[in-house]
C-alpha positions in Angstrom: 110.1 102.6 94.5 110.5 100.3 97.5 108.4 99.7 100.6 110.8 100.3 103.5 110.9 99.9 107.2 113.4 101.9 109.3 115.5 100.7 112.1 117.2 102.7 114.9 120.3 101.7 116.8 118.1 100.1 119.5 116.6 97.8 117.0 113.1 99.4 116.9 111.3 99.2 113.6 108.9 101.8 112.1 107.0 102.4 109.0 106.9 105.0 107.7 110.3 106.2 108.5 111.0 109.2 110.8 114.2 111.2 111.3 114.2 109.9 114.9 112.8 106.7 116.3 109.3 107.3 117.8 110.0 104.9 120.6 113.5 106.0 121.8 114.3 109.2 119.9 117.5 107.8 118.4 118.2 108.7 114.8 117.1 106.1 112.3 120.2 104.2 111.1 119.1 101.9 108.3 116.3 100.9 106.0 114.9 97.4 105.4 113.3 96.6 102.0 109.9 95.0 102.6 109.0 94.8 98.9 109.8 91.1 98.5 108.5 90.0 101.9 105.0 88.8 102.9 103.0 90.1 105.8 99.9 89.0 107.8 96.6 90.9 108.0 96.1 92.1 111.5 92.8 93.8 110.8 91.0 95.1 107.7 87.9 97.2 106.7 86.1 98.5 103.7 85.5 102.2 103.2 82.6 103.2 101.0 82.9 106.9 101.7 86.3 107.6 100.1 88.1 110.9 99.4 87.9 112.2 95.8 89.8 110.0 93.4 90.0 107.0 95.7 88.3 103.9 94.4 85.0 102.8 95.9 84.8 100.5 97.8 88.3 100.9 99.2 89.6 97.9 101.1 92.2 98.7 103.7 94.3 96.6 106.0 96.8 96.9 108.8 99.5 94.3 108.0 102.4 93.1 110.0 105.8 92.1 108.6 108.3 90.0 110.5 111.9 91.2 110.3 114.7 89.4 112.1 112.3 88.3 114.9 110.8 91.8 115.2 107.5 93.0 113.8 106.6 96.2 112.0 103.1 97.3 110.9 101.8 99.4 108.1 98.4 100.3 106.7 97.5 100.1 103.0 94.9 99.3 100.4 94.1 95.7 99.5 93.7 94.4 96.0 90.5 92.6 97.1 87.9 92.6 99.8 88.0 88.7 99.8 90.4 88.4 102.8 90.4 87.4 106.5 92.4 88.4 109.5 95.5 86.2 109.5 95.8 85.9 105.7 99.2 86.2 104.2 99.7 89.1 101.7 102.4 90.6 99.6 103.0 94.2 98.5 102.2 94.9 94.9 103.3 98.2 93.3 100.7 100.3 91.5 101.3 103.5 89.6 98.2 105.3 90.9 96.6 104.7 94.3 94.2 107.5 93.5 93.2 109.5 90.5 95.6 112.5 90.3 93.0 114.6 88.4 90.5 114.3 91.3 92.7 115.7 94.0 93.1 119.3 95.1 96.9 119.3 94.5 98.5 119.6 91.1 99.0 116.2 89.6 102.7 116.7 89.0 103.3 117.9 92.6 103.5 114.4 94.1 104.1 110.7 93.4 100.7 108.9 93.1 102.2 105.4 93.1 102.5 103.1 96.0 101.7 99.6 97.3 98.6 97.6 97.7 98.5 94.3 99.5 97.5 91.1 97.6 96.7 87.7 99.1 99.4 85.2 98.6 
């Protein structure tokens, strides 16, 4: 599983991907692997009232990746609450972002893995 940004013919970057660019409506033409890149924390928060199966407290951040002089932002869980705005983070794959048994969907019906962001 990779963490991917998507680029349209007009060089707009988005995450997550869309069939058509949200900025110009052109079809997305390529993906950029963000898995081995670092990002900067733009803002972050801690949620103590989380959905079923999500860890408490749940540290979340909006992070910004730089790709060929352009930026793309995404939101995700942090591995720790010991961070500050401007800190550099890297994506770390985890098998379960939430407990599959605590959700309302069948555990086998979706992929529970994803990425958290860890300070560099």
